[in-house]
N, C-alpha and C positions, 0 to 999 in steps of 0.2 A: 143375801147381801148383808154385810155388817158395816155400820158407820163407826169409824174410830176417831178418837180425838187426836189431832195432829201432834199435840204436845206429848202424848203417851208414846207416839212413834218416833219421838226425837226430832220433830219438824217444827220450824218456826220461820216467819217471814224474814228474819235477820239473815238466814242462810241463802236467800234468793237474791239474784241480781235485779236491778231496777228494770231491766229490759223485759223480763218475763212478767213482772208485776204490772208493767204498763200495758202489755198485751191483754192480760187477764182483766184488768180494770176497764180498758176500752171496750172489750166485748161485753162485759157485764153491764156497763153503762148504756150500751146500745140495746140492751134487753135480751141478750143471749146468755146461755149457759157456757161456762168456760172453766176448764180444769188443766192442771199440770199432770202429765201422764208419762209413763215409760221409764227409761233408765235413770232419768234425773231423780224421780221420787225414790226409786230402788236404791240408788247410791247414797242419797241423803240418809235413808234409814240405816244403811250399813256403815255409815260414818265415813264414806268416801267423798272425794271431791268430784262432782259431776262435770263432764266436759261441756255439756250443753243441756238445754231444757226444751221440751216439746209441749205444745198446747193442743187441746182437743175441744171442740165446740159443736153446738147444734146448728151453727150458721154455715151455710154453703160457701164454697170458695168465692162465688160471686158476691155474696153478702159480706164476707170478710174484706173483699176488695173495696166495697162501699164504705166500710168503717175506716180503713186505713189509707184509702186513696192511693197516691203515688208511692207510698211506702210499701205497698203490697204487690207481689208478682205471683201469678198462678202458674204452676208448673205441673208436669206429669200428664200422661195420657191414660196409662193403665190404672194409675192410682193418683187422682188429682189432688194437689195440695196447694196451700197458700204459704208463701214465704214473706214474712213481715220483717222489715229492717228497722231496728231500734238502735240508732247511732251506728256503731261499727259492728254490732251483733246481729245475728240472723236467728229469728224464731220461726220454727216450722209449725204451722197451724193446720191440723187435719179436721175433717168433718166426721161426725159419728157415722160409722158404716153399718149397713144392714145386709143380710144375705141377699145375693142377686136373685131377681125375679126369674130371670132366665140365664142359667149358667153359661158363660162364655169361657170355655176352657180349651186347652190343647188336647191332643190325643192321649197324653200322659196324665191329664188331670190338672195341669197348671192353669191358674186363673189368668185370663188375658184382659178382662175388663172388670174393674171393681169400683164403680162410682155410684153406688146406690146408697142414698142417705137414709139414716134411721135414728134410733134412740140410743141412749147411753147403755142400756141393757143389751141391745143388739151389738153395739160396738165392742162391748166387753167380750162377747162370744167370738168375735172375729180376731181377737188378738192371739199371739202365738204362745207366749210363756206366762205362767201365772204371776211370776215376780214382776212382769212389766205391765200388769193390768190393775194397778192401783191408781185411783183418781184423787188428786189432792187439790182442794179449794183453799188457797192460802188466806183469803179474806174471811171466810167462815170458820177456818181452823179445823176442817174435817177431812178425813180420808175415806173414800168409798172402796170397800174390799168385797168383790163379788164371789171370790173363790178361795177364801182363807189363804190368800197369798202371803200374809204376814207370818203364817206358820211355816210356809216353805222357805221364807227368808231366814227365820230362826233356825230351821233344821238344815239349812244350806243344801236344798234340793232343787234341781232344775227339772221342772215338769211342764209338759205341753198341755194346753187346754184342748180337750176333745181327743179324737182318735189320732195317734201319732202318724199312722200311715197316711191318712187323709190329709193331715196338716203338711206333711212333707211333699205330698203330691201337689197340693195347692201352690206351694212355693218351695222348691228344692233348696233355695238359699238358706232356709231354716236349719238345714244340717250344718252349714258353716257357722250360723249364729249359735247353735247348740254348743259346738266345740269352743267357740270364742268366749261365751259366757262361762262355760265350765272352767276354762283356763284363767280367765280374768278374775272371776269371783272365788275361785277354788271351791266350786260347788260340785256335788255328786249328781250324775245324770240318773234320772228315774229309771227303774228297771223296765218299764213298758217301752221306753225309748230305746234302750240298749237292745231289746229283743228284736226290733225291726230295723235297726241301724246297721245294715249289711252292705257289703261292696256292691251287690246288685241294686240296692236302693240308691247308692251314690251315682249310678249311671244316669239318673234323672237330671243331674247337673249339666249334662250335655245339651239340654234344651234351653239352658240359660244363656243370655247374651254374653259374649266374651267381654264386652265393656263392663257389664254389671259384675261379672266375676272378678275383673281387675279391681273394681272399687271395693269388693268384699275382701280381696287379698290384702289391700292396703290397710283395712281395719285390723286384720290379723297382725300385720307387721308393726303397727303403731300403737297397739293397746298396752304395751309395756310388759307383756308376758309371752313374748314370742318363743323363748326357749322352752316354755312349758307346753305350748300348743303344737309345736312341730312334731313330736312323737305321736300326738293324738291324730294328726292328719294322716300319718302313715298307718296307724292301727285301725282307723275307721275307713280306710280306702279312699280318702279325699285327695291325697297327694297326687295320684295319677290323673285325677280330674282337673287339677289346677296347673300342673307342670308337665310339659310335653316330653322333653328329652332328659329330664333330671331323674337319676336313679333314686328310688325311695330309700335312701339311707342318709343319715346325718353325719357328714364328715366333720373332722376337727375344725376345719376352716368355717363351715356353716354354723357349727355350734358356737364357736368363739364370736362370730359376727352377730349371732342372735343375742348372746349375753351382753355384748357391747352395746347393741341397740337398746336393750331393756335398761341398761345402766344409764344411758344418755337420757332416756325418757324420764327415769326416776329422779334425776337431778335437774330436770327442767330444760335440757338442751334440745335444740331443734334437730330433726333428722329428715333425710330425704328417703321416702319409701322405695324409690327406684334403686337406691344403693344395695338393698338386700336382694333385689332381682339380679343386680350385677354379680353378687356373691353366688347366688343359686345357679346362674347360667355360666359361670366361669369355666367349669370343667367341660361342658359341651362346646364352649367357644374354643378351648385349647385343642380339643379333639378335631374340630373342624379346621383349625389352623394347620394342624399336622397333615390333614387330608390334602389341602391345597399346596402346602410346601412339598409334599411328596410328588405332586404333579409338576414341580419346577417353577411354580409361580413365585415371584419375588415376595419377601416377607411383608412389606407394607400392603401390597394388594391382597395377599393371603389373609391378613388380619381384617381388612375392610370387608372382604367377601364373606369371611367366616362370621363376622358380627351380623351382617345382613341375614345370613342363612339362619342363625340361631334365633334371632328376634322374630323372623318371619314364621319359623316353626312354632315358637311360643305363642304367637298370635292365634293359633288354632284353639288355644285354651283361654288365655287372657290377653286381650288386645292392649298393649302398653302404648300410652299416648306418645306422639312424635317427640315432644320435648323430653320425656323420660327416656325414650330410646336413644336420643342424642347424648343425654347425660351418661347412660350406661356405656355407650361406645367410647366416649371420651375418657371415662375411668379406665377402661381396658387399654386404650392407646397410651395413657399416661404410664402404665406399667413398664412399657418398653423404654420410654423416655427417662423414667426415674432410675431404671436399672443401669443404663449406660449413658449418662448425660455427657455432653461435651463441656469441658471446663468453662468455656466462655458463655455457656447458656445456663449455668447453674443458678445464677442470681435471677435471671428472667423466669426460670421454671418455678422458683420458690414463690413468685408473685402471680403465677398463672391462676385463672379462675377455677380450674379443676384440680389445683395442686393438693388442697386439703383432702378432698375425696380420694384422689389417687394415692396420696401418702397413707391415709388410713387403710385403704385396701391393701397396699403393699406391706404395711406393718402387720396387719392381721394375717396375711399369708406367711410372713416370716415367723411370727409367734406360733403359727399352727404347724410349723415344721417343714415349710417349703424351702428346700435347699437352693432352688433356682434364683432366689432373691439376692444371694451372694452378700448378705449382710447389709445391703443398701437401705433397708428399712430403719435400722438403728443409726446408720450414718446420717440419713435425712432428719431423724428425730433429734440427734445431737446438733446438727447444723442449725436448726431453728432456734436453739437456745443460746447460740454464740453471739458475741458482739461483732461489729463490722470487721475489726482487725483479725479476730479469730476466724471469721468466715473466709477472709482472704488467705490466711495461712492454711486453712483446711482445703481450700480449692487448689492451692499450689501443691500441697502434699498429695491430694487426689490426682492431680495432673501427672506428677512424677510416678506415682504408683501405676497409673493407667499406661503411661509410656513404657514403663518397665515390663508390664504384663504383655503389651503388644510386641515388644522386642523379643520377649521370651517365646511368645506364640509363633512369631515369624521364624525364629531360630529352629524351633521344633518342627515346623512345617518343612524347612529346607533339609533338615536331617532326615526326615521321613521320605521326601520325594526324590532327593539326589543320592547317587552312590557315594561311598566313602571317598573314592579316588577323586571325585569332582570337588569335594569339599576341602581336601588336603591342599595346603598352599604349595605352589610350584616355584622353585628357585629360578630366578632369571638366568639366561645364558651368559649375559655380560653384565657384570655388576657396575653399571655406569649410571650416575644420577641423572634425573630428568633436568633439562635446561629450564631455568627459571624465567629469564627475560625473553622478550619477544625477538630481540636481535639474535640471541643464541639459538633459538628454535629455528629461525629463518636460515641461518648459516648451516645448521645441521641438515635441513631439508635440501639445500643446494648440493651438499656433499653426497646425498643418497642417490640411489639409482634413478635415472630419468623416467618420466612417465611413458608408458607404452600405449600407442594409439592402436587399439584393437581393430577399430573399424577400417583403418587404412591398410590392413594386412600385416600388422605387427611392426611397422616402422616406429622408431623411437623419436620422441620430441623432447628436447632439453628444456630446462627451466628458463633459459634465456631466449626461447623462441618468441617471435613477435606476437603470436596469437595469445600467449600467456601473459604478455606485458600490455595487452590492450587496455586502454583507459576507458572509463565510463563517460559517454558523451552526455553532456547536460542538455536536457530537453528544453526547447523553447516553448514556454507556456503562454506566450502572449496571444496566440491564436486559438487557445483552448477556451471553450465556452463552458463555464461551470453552471450547475443547476439543472433543472428539468429541460429536456430537449423539446423543441417545437414539433 
């Protein structure tokens, strides 16, 4: 172990938020050891902006609860932690871990229980990557480095502590973390990891809960380097363990969506991780829609059932939460509504809660070369930039174009289904104009052939017959009782 001066590592308390300092100070005042550890320390040394900070201490979760009272909540069963709330921020506080006295593992070697408290030296040995095993005490201004992690950071090398095979067996999610850190930090993976990182090893991910795999997939989507990590998922065999029916190839649509997601994160815009799931599952959704349409099911029902099938199938790998599933299906449904909107509904569509997500999805499809969008992506893009008067003119023009297209389609259908002779206009036998007034039509009807009563054996009844002149008798409603009957 080596003790480094924090200032030589580029660390200072000015870089830290008040929330993590309050947690460290409170634990230290209560007589416990407390350090900042993990990705927060690593990112500060690399000159990056950490997303959050984690603390580690020799106090047990119950003792942490005593220090912070109602501000603390203990979570986890396999790996018990304390969540401390400091204002709007959440600080995760872990206790020093020791090797289990009696290993509780699955058949594949995955640790099922890990709540044995120990010392800081034992805790260091339990961590996964060397670059995440640096302990920073901000008030003392020191950094404890047990494995020369500072050298790995300078050399940009991602190295596991201990035997890589054993570490992957203990927690297969470390394979996902390896690729995530390599893509995010642009680090090289150590040769000893590459040697055992095989498709057979990735089969261990089948033992991980689909809920946890969904959480890890969200970290991949939101780290800001999605376009860099996608090819790595395919090369290392992780893709088939995360996605059920998605072919392991990156289409232009998926690549453009990944680039767009990274750009939004870099400029500080918010993203919905479920949006990228909608992109990934779009092709299986279309294939399932075609399957149901081929069975004669109406389009709306076909889309609804296809969405359920695709999401249910994906749940065998990663279970998408219900609210995220609803978001994905609404984005898919918006595609149909945005492609062929009714003119009177255009204004309402533009204010729909899912309009922005549906429009972004449509525009990405169009820019990726999808001809089925019919240019509506650019139309909606231009519509949003217009003034109120310009929007009304655009809707009117769209309505005329839509009516023209429908008339053209109807004419083409008639030409295809009817013979030429039926379409040709037939000249009338007598070129006599139709009577305009009601009196003229009545006089013409009287001069025509009288009605034949077929039921009476063919006898003719003239228009002056009494039965045809019968008047409607007005009904006496005074004896009629209205309303419910007794």
